[in-house]
TIVO-859355 format. One line per 4 residues: number of its first residue (from 1); their letters; for each residue x, y, z of N, C-alpha, C, O. Coordinates in steps of 0.02 Angstrom, whole numbers, plus 50000, padded with zeros to 5 digits. Atoms other than C-alpha are relative to their C-alpha. Layout:
% residues N
NUM = a = X:Y:Z:X:Y:Z:X:Y:Z:X:Y:Z  ...
//
This chain:
% residues 214
1 = mnag = 49937:50036:49985:46977:53896:47819:50053:50051:50020:50064:50100:49985  49950:49952:49978:47112:53982:47918:50065:49990:49963:50076:49939:49931  49938:50001:50040:47280:54022:47846:50046:49945:50021:50080:49915:49980  49955:50052:49976:47374:53902:47958:49984:49932:49972:50028:49894:49953
5 = kadm = 50020:50065:50026:47273:53755:47902:50013:49995:49926:50031:49943:49900  49989:50000:50072:47286:53807:47721:50073:49987:49984:50088:49953:49935  49928:50009:50012:47476:53812:47733:50020:49928:50007:50067:49905:49974  49982:50069:49988:47479:53633:47797:49970:49954:49947:49989:49895:49944
9 = tldy = 50032:50042:50050:47369:53570:47653:50044:49994:49939:50064:50044:49909  49954:50012:50055:47474:53490:47519:49962:49975:49939:49913:49940:49945  50031:50021:50062:47428:53462:47338:50054:49974:49953:50102:50011:49939  49948:50029:50042:47527:53346:47226:50006:50036:49933:50055:50028:49897
13 = rfpt = 49998:49964:50064:47483:53460:47079:50040:50064:50004:50052:50096:49953  49960:49939:49993:47584:53605:47151:50068:49989:49968:50092:49932:49964  49933:50006:50031:47751:53641:47064:50051:49970:50046:50099:49938:50023  49950:50026:49953:47843:53593:47224:50000:49924:50002:50049:49893:50022
17 = tgah = 50001:50073:50000:47786:53414:47206:50017:49974:49931:50067:49938:49923  49984:50019:50068:47779:53386:47018:49977:49930:49982:49984:49883:50022  50025:50065:50023:47702:53245:46917:50056:49949:49993:50045:49889:50002  49945:50047:50009:47874:53170:46885:50018:49966:50066:50040:49909:50066
21 = rvqq = 49986:50030:49935:47896:53141:47071:49948:49946:50016:49964:49893:50042  50053:50050:49991:47728:53053:47080:50015:49938:49958:50005:49882:49981  49985:50056:50044:47783:52946:46933:50056:49957:50028:50053:49895:50022  49946:50039:49971:47944:52894:47021:49975:49956:50057:49995:49898:50062
25 = vlve = 50028:50040:49945:47848:52838:47175:49955:49945:49972:49955:49889:49998  50045:50049:50030:47720:52750:47065:50039:49940:49973:50017:49883:49979  49958:50054:50026:47859:52649:46981:50020:49953:50057:50018:49892:50048  49980:50041:49943:47919:52589:47152:49941:49960:50027:49949:49902:50046
29 = lkne = 50060:50035:49976:47742:52544:47204:49983:49941:49954:49965:49887:49978  50016:50053:50047:47713:52443:47046:50052:49944:50003:50034:49885:49998  49948:50051:49994:47879:52354:47062:49990:49957:50062:49999:49896:50060  50011:50037:49937:47838:52306:47241:49938:49956:49995:49933:49905:50030
33 = aeld = 50061:50038:50007:47667:52243:47185:50011:49932:49967:49970:49887:49973  49985:50063:50034:47749:52106:47083:50031:49952:50050:50090:49957:50067  49978:50046:49949:47762:51965:47208:50051:49950:49972:50037:49914:49924  49949:50048:50018:47921:51865:47192:49986:49936:50040:49997:49934:50101
37 = wgia = 50020:50061:49966:47864:51688:47232:50059:49965:50033:50051:49930:50083  49941:50029:49969:48041:51633:47268:50013:50032:50068:50028:49997:50117  49991:49965:49937:48058:51767:47402:49945:49982:50049:49957:49974:50109  50056:50017:49957:47885:51726:47468:50010:49931:50032:49997:49921:50091
41 = lakl = 49988:50067:49974:47930:51542:47486:50056:50001:50052:50052:49967:50103  49945:49995:49952:48094:51587:47572:49976:50031:50066:49997:50009:50120  50028:49969:49940:47998:51698:47694:49960:49949:50041:49965:49947:50102  50040:50050:49964:47879:51556:47736:50044:49946:50031:50032:49926:50088
45 = vlgv = 49955:50052:49975:48018:51427:47755:50037:50025:50062:50047:49988:50110  49964:49972:49943:48112:51543:47873:49952:50022:50055:49967:50015:50114  50046:49971:49951:47961:51621:47957:49965:49949:50044:49956:49961:50104  50036:50051:49961:47871:51462:48012:50041:49975:50060:50016:49976:50116
49 = plcf = 49961:50021:49942:48014:51395:48120:50012:50056:50050:50012:50044:50111  49987:49944:49955:48048:51569:48190:49940:50016:50043:49947:50045:50097  50060:49989:49960:47868:51577:48250:50003:49962:50066:49971:49980:50115  49995:50042:49940:47914:51442:48377:50058:50021:50045:50071:49989:50096
53 = lgsf = 49943:49979:49960:48064:51537:48443:49979:50021:50070:50012:50003:50119  50024:49978:49934:47965:51618:48584:49980:49942:50045:49997:49941:50104  50021:50058:49961:47889:51454:48640:50061:49957:50020:50061:49927:50074  49939:50037:49983:48061:51372:48634:50036:50033:50059:50061:49999:50104
57 = ivtc = 49969:49964:49944:48130:51508:48748:49962:49989:50064:49992:49978:50117  50041:50012:49941:47984:51487:48868:50012:49929:50026:50016:49919:50087  49987:50070:49980:48015:51299:48870:50068:49994:50034:50075:49960:50085  49933:50002:49970:48200:51324:48905:50001:50033:50069:50034:50008:50114
61 = ltir = 50003:49968:49934:48162:51444:49048:49964:49956:50050:49983:49953:50109  50035:50046:49955:48039:51320:49120:50045:49943:50022:50044:49923:50080  49952:50053:49983:48170:51184:49112:50052:50026:50049:50074:49991:50095  49950:49970:49956:48293:51302:49194:49974:50005:50072:50011:49992:50119
65 = lygr = 50030:49992:49934:48175:51334:49338:49980:49934:50033:49988:49925:50093  50024:50063:49973:48106:51160:49357:50034:49941:49964:50004:49889:49952  49964:50048:50042:48240:51064:49263:50002:49930:50027:49990:49882:49990  49992:50068:49972:48264:50919:49382:49936:49960:49991:49939:49902:49970
69 = riwm = 50062:50038:50006:48082:50871:49381:49983:49985:49927:49958:49931:49911  50016:50011:50071:48064:50893:49193:50045:49947:49969:50022:49904:49932  49955:50049:50029:48219:50794:49148:49987:49931:50029:50000:49880:49996  50018:50065:49972:48163:50658:49267:49938:49972:49965:49927:49911:49964
73 = hgel = 50060:50021:50037:48001:50654:49168:50004:50030:49930:49970:50079:49915  49985:49972:50066:48062:50684:48991:49939:50008:49956:49939:50050:49911  50060:49996:50042:47889:50656:48918:49963:50067:50010:49918:50083:49972  50032:49936:49988:47839:50826:48991:50026:50055:49954:49995:50108:49947
77 = flpi = 49970:49948:50041:47953:50922:48873:49955:50020:49942:49943:50080:49932  50041:49985:50058:47841:50909:48720:49935:50035:50019:49916:50084:49987  50061:49964:49981:47679:50957:48810:50014:50073:50020:49974:50117:50005  49983:49931:49981:47766:51110:48884:50013:50042:49938:49990:50099:49933
81 = fvga = 49985:49964:50062:47830:51160:48712:49936:50015:49961:49927:50071:49936  50063:49990:50036:47659:51136:48632:49957:50052:50035:49929:50096:50003  50039:49951:49963:47573:51232:48771:50027:50070:49993:49989:50118:49986  49969:49934:50008:47697:51374:48759:49988:50028:49930:49977:50088:49922
85 = svlt = 50013:49979:50068:47672:51379:48571:49929:50026:49992:49917:50077:49960  50070:49980:50004:47484:51390:48589:49990:50069:50032:49948:50108:50010  50007:49937:49965:47505:51536:48708:50038:50058:49967:50012:50113:49960  49957:49946:50023:47647:51635:48630:49989:50019:49927:49990:50078:49910
89 = ipvf = 50005:49985:50071:47622:51620:48442:49943:50048:49984:49954:50097:49948  50053:49952:50015:47450:51704:48436:50015:50070:50028:49997:50120:49997  49984:49935:49971:47514:51841:48551:50048:50039:49955:50039:50099:49944  49951:49966:50043:47663:51880:48439:49970:50021:49933:49987:50074:49907
93 = fyiq = 50034:49980:50061:47554:51880:48284:49956:50061:50012:49952:50106:49970  50044:49944:49983:47433:51998:48370:50042:50064:50007:50023:50116:49980  49958:49941:49990:47573:52116:48422:50026:50026:49933:50024:50086:49920  49972:49980:50064:47652:52116:48249:49947:50031:49954:49961:50078:49917
97 = yhrp = 50053:49976:50045:47486:52143:48161:49972:50068:50022:49955:50110:49980  50033:49939:49974:47422:52283:48274:50048:50053:50023:50027:50109:50038  49953:49950:49973:47581:52370:48329:50006:50059:49953:49998:50051:49892  49990:49941:50043:47613:52548:48266:50058:49988:49952:50106:49953:49967
101 = refl = 49950:50009:50052:47716:52557:48107:50059:50047:50011:50058:50104:49989  49936:49965:49993:47891:52615:48160:49996:50063:50042:50047:50085:50068  50005:49935:49967:47823:52773:48244:50018:49994:50074:50067:50024:50096  49986:50010:49930:47815:52719:48427:50061:49956:50009:50099:49964:50057
105 = wevv = 49945:50048:49993:47940:52580:48397:50068:50034:49998:50114:50011:50031  49936:49964:50003:48078:52703:48354:50016:50033:50067:50074:50037:50087  49991:49971:49934:48051:52790:48521:50023:49947:50049:50069:49959:50089  49980:50055:49956:48062:52624:48611:50071:49979:49987:50109:49964:50033
109 = rekf = 49932:50021:50018:48220:52581:48516:50052:50048:50029:50105:50027:50051  49953:49951:49975:48303:52742:48570:50010:49992:50076:50065:50002:50101  49997:50002:49927:48262:52715:48755:50020:49932:50026:50057:49927:50075  49987:50067:49976:48270:52527:48774:50023:49956:49942:49984:49916:49916
113 = dfpn = 49975:50032:50060:48379:52459:48638:49999:49924:50006:49976:49890:49960  49995:50073:49995:48408:52283:48706:49932:49967:50003:49921:49919:49965  50067:50032:50000:48226:52240:48751:49967:50004:49932:49934:49957:49910  50030:49994:50066:48170:52307:48583:50031:49951:49951:49996:49923:49909
117 = milq = 49966:50047:50044:48301:52202:48494:49973:49929:50010:49961:49893:49962  50027:50066:49985:48239:52045:48583:49929:49992:49972:49912:49941:49942  50069:50003:50025:48059:52086:48540:49998:49995:49924:49958:49958:49897  49998:50002:50073:48102:52117:48358:50019:49930:49975:49993:49907:49924
121 = vlll = 49981:50068:50019:48185:51946:48349:49941:49952:50009:49928:49910:49965  50058:50043:49987:48032:51862:48426:49944:50013:49950:49905:49968:49934  50053:49983:50048:47919:51953:48303:50020:49987:49927:49980:49996:49882  49975:50009:50068:48025:51909:48151:49960:49947:49962:49942:49957:49904
125 = gpkl = 50039:50053:50033:47931:51747:48113:49932:50025:49979:49915:50020:49920  50065:49973:50020:47757:51825:48118:50005:50055:49947:49963:50061:49903  49991:49946:50049:47824:51975:48022:50010:49973:49930:49981:49999:49882  49987:50029:50066:47888:51867:47879:49936:49970:49970:49922:49980:49911
129 = ilsv = 50061:50033:50024:47726:51768:47866:49947:50052:49983:49914:50047:49931  50050:49949:50013:47614:51921:47879:50018:50042:49938:49973:50066:49903  49980:49961:50059:47716:52010:47746:49979:49965:49936:49960:49998:49887  50023:50037:50059:47675:51871:47622:49925:50006:49993:49899:50018:49938
133 = ieql = 50073:49995:50002:47491:51874:47668:49978:50069:49978:49933:50076:49937  50018:49932:50017:47484:52063:47656:50016:50015:49926:49979:50052:49894  49983:49990:50070:47571:52059:47487:49947:49969:49955:49928:49998:49904  50052:50032:50038:47441:51937:47423:49936:50041:50001:49902:50049:49950
137 = ktde = 50060:49957:49994:47300:52048:47488:50009:50062:49958:49962:50084:49924  49987:49939:50037:47381:52200:47411:49993:49989:49925:49965:50031:49890  50003:50014:50072:47395:52119:47240:49928:49994:49975:49914:50009:49917  50069:50011:50020:47209:52080:47239:49964:50064:49982:49922:50065:49936
141 = dasd = 50037:49938:50012:47152:52261:47244:50044:50058:49978:50024:50115:49982  49954:49947:50020:47303:52357:47180:49989:50018:49927:50029:50001:49884  50013:49977:50068:47223:52432:47025:50046:50058:49983:50078:50087:50028  49957:49943:50021:47315:52564:46924:49977:50065:50033:50018:50106:50051
145 = etla = 50027:49939:49969:47199:52698:46995:50021:50003:50074:50039:50056:50099  49982:50001:49930:47234:52643:47174:50074:50014:50009:50093:50053:50054  49928:49989:49995:47422:52639:47146:50018:50073:49985:50060:50102:50019  49986:49931:50017:47421:52810:47064:49981:50047:50057:50019:50093:50074
149 = laar = 50021:49959:49943:47324:52886:47208:50046:49990:50059:50062:50038:50095  49953:50014:49946:47438:52800:47333:50066:50037:49990:50095:50063:50038  49937:49964:50015:47590:52876:47246:49992:50074:50015:50038:50105:50041  50011:49929:49986:47514:53050:47259:49998:50013:50075:50022:50064:50098
153 = ivvq = 50002:49993:49927:47481:53024:47445:50071:49999:50027:50088:50039:50071  49931:50005:49976:47663:52972:47471:50038:50065:49988:50074:50088:50032  49965:49938:50016:47728:53128:47384:49978:50056:50047:50019:50096:50069  50024:49949:49954:47618:53238:47492:50031:49991:50069:50049:50040:50102
157 = lida = 49971:50014:49935:47684:53153:47649:50075:50014:50001:50103:50036:50051  49929:49984:50005:47863:53170:47588:50010:50075:50009:50055:50096:50045  49994:49928:49995:47838:53357:47570:49982:50025:50070:50010:50074:50094  50020:49979:49933:47752:53370:47740:50057:49988:50049:50069:50031:50092
161 = gqsv = 49945:50015:49955:47898:53287:47829:49978:49985:50071:50020:49984:50116  50026:50014:49934:47786:53247:47977:49930:49971:49993:49904:49965:49937  50068:50026:50003:47618:53172:48022:49952:50057:49983:49961:50114:50005  50049:49950:50019:47469:53262:47947:49930:49971:50011:49921:49911:50015
165 = diqq = 50070:50021:49996:47281:53257:47966:49980:49969:49933:49994:49998:49880  50019:50034:50062:47209:53135:47840:49956:50044:49956:49960:50041:49895  50044:49957:50038:47080:53264:47789:50038:50054:49961:50009:50086:49916  49961:49950:50035:47220:53379:47732:50032:49972:49936:50062:50010:49898
169 = lhhd = 49971:50030:50061:47275:53257:47596:49952:50010:49942:49893:49993:49946  50040:49990:50060:47213:53304:47423:49993:49933:49962:50040:49893:49960  50010:50060:50041:47138:53167:47315:49942:50013:49953:49896:50051:49968  50054:49997:50049:47029:53150:47161:49960:49936:50005:49985:49884:50027
173 = gpve = 50041:50060:50002:46886:53029:47142:49964:49987:50065:49965:50028:50111  50041:50016:49941:46776:52942:47270:50042:49987:50063:50101:49969:50059  49967:50011:49936:46819:52928:47453:50021:49927:50008:50072:49911:50038  49984:50072:49994:46816:52738:47438:50067:49984:49968:50105:49943:49995
177 = eftk = 49936:50011:50033:46963:52743:47317:50057:50028:50042:50111:49998:50046  49950:49969:49956:47058:52859:47434:50014:49955:50060:50072:49945:50080  49993:50046:49943:47026:52741:47581:50039:49937:49979:50081:49913:50017  49966:50060:50024:47084:52593:47478:50075:50013:49989:50116:49970:50003
181 = alql = 49930:49982:50010:47246:52683:47433:50037:50005:50067:50094:49982:50073  49970:49996:49934:47280:52721:47617:50011:49931:50029:50063:49917:50059  49994:50068:49974:47247:52540:47664:50057:49962:49966:50092:49924:49998  49947:50032:50037:47365:52481:47528:50069:50021:50028:50112:49979:50040
185 = lerr = 49936:49975:49974:47506:52592:47591:50012:49977:50072:50069:49962:50090  49992:50023:49931:47474:52542:47771:50019:49926:50002:50062:49907:50042  49984:50071:50001:47477:52356:47731:50072:49988:49979:50105:49942:50004  49931:50008:50023:47643:52376:47641:50051:50029:50048:50111:50020:50039
189 = gwig = 49955:49970:49952:47715:52471:47787:50030:50066:49976:50079:50090:50005  49975:49936:50025:47741:52631:47687:49979:50057:50045:50015:50106:50052  50025:49947:49957:47636:52736:47806:49976:49970:50066:49965:49910:50071  50032:50019:49937:47573:52731:47984:49939:50044:50009:49938:50102:49989
193 = iahk = 50062:49964:49988:47398:52783:48034:49984:49996:50074:49988:49943:50105  50015:49996:49929:47349:52840:48208:49941:49954:50017:49900:49937:49975  50052:50045:49977:47235:52730:48313:49930:50027:49985:49884:49990:49971  50065:49968:50013:47093:52855:48290:49987:50010:49925:49934:50035:49906
197 = rnrv = 50005:49995:50073:47122:52849:48101:49991:50073:49977:49957:50086:49928  50007:49929:50018:47138:53039:48096:50065:50031:49975:50064:50084:49944  49936:49974:50021:47324:53063:48063:50041:49945:49966:50033:49886:49980  49961:50048:50039:47447:52982:47945:50071:50028:49994:50081:50088:49991
201 = wlgs = 49930:49980:50008:47637:52985:47928:50035:49949:49956:50011:49893:49946  49961:50042:50044:47768:52912:47813:50050:49960:50041:50082:49986:50086  49952:50043:49965:47872:52765:47874:50071:50026:49990:50088:50052:49937  49931:49974:50004:48053:52809:47911:50040:49967:49945:50082:50000:49913
205 = siqr = 49964:50034:50054:48118:52677:47790:49981:50028:49932:50024:50032:49887  50022:49970:50063:48014:52754:47651:50028:50071:49993:50044:50093:49938  49969:49934:50002:48077:52927:47698:50072:49996:49975:50094:50036:49935  49931:50008:50021:48254:52865:47677:50004:49979:49926:50047:50002:49889
209 = qfan = 50000:50024:50069:48211:52777:47514:49991:50058:49950:50021:50058:49896  50014:49944:50046:48147:52939:47437:50030:50065:50025:50005:50120:50011  49968:49940:49972:48263:53059:47528:50023:50047:49946:50024:50108:49957  49975:49957:50054:48331:53123:47363:49949:50012:49945:49967:50032:49889
213 = lr = 50052:49990:50051:48165:53132:47272:49991:50074:49986:49976:50113:50032  50006:49929:50019:48158:53296:47177:49953:50007:49940:49941:50062:49916
//
């Protein structure tokens, strides 16, 4: 192993990280694991109507372009809205589910603020619904061992301050447990993982949350 690679390898057991820091992150992970059903219900109530926002906009644009014919045949409004919903809702769910976690999106926000703002609004409905689904999935496999390992991964990424090779992350136990911890953090939006699944980084919101972690 060359010296450069060794310097980039982080270990949560080093004095610079400290077990107390891992414990602080673990507390936040456990608190987030407790699903607030009131919040979940509010997300669903708000998210479902918002999922139809894109199809509503498409319908309004269609009316704008072909308004005279549509208003003359008012019964066409509902079919257009239903058709637009069938086309747009799966697309927005796909984009929200597969889009990079904050990494590429922040670059887009810096260069094209207004288009990104519109897209974020259109994705708000799917985002709210998927967040509830992901929370339910997370609760199913969030054992104490998985949460503890996830907390150690977060501390390592905090110290790195940038994306790192997944193989450079230290972990104890089987690889399956390490993979499960990464998946848990990715589902919650704490980390982003490259398309090739070879690099990982900490979400900017999580960086801000633990900016003063010592």
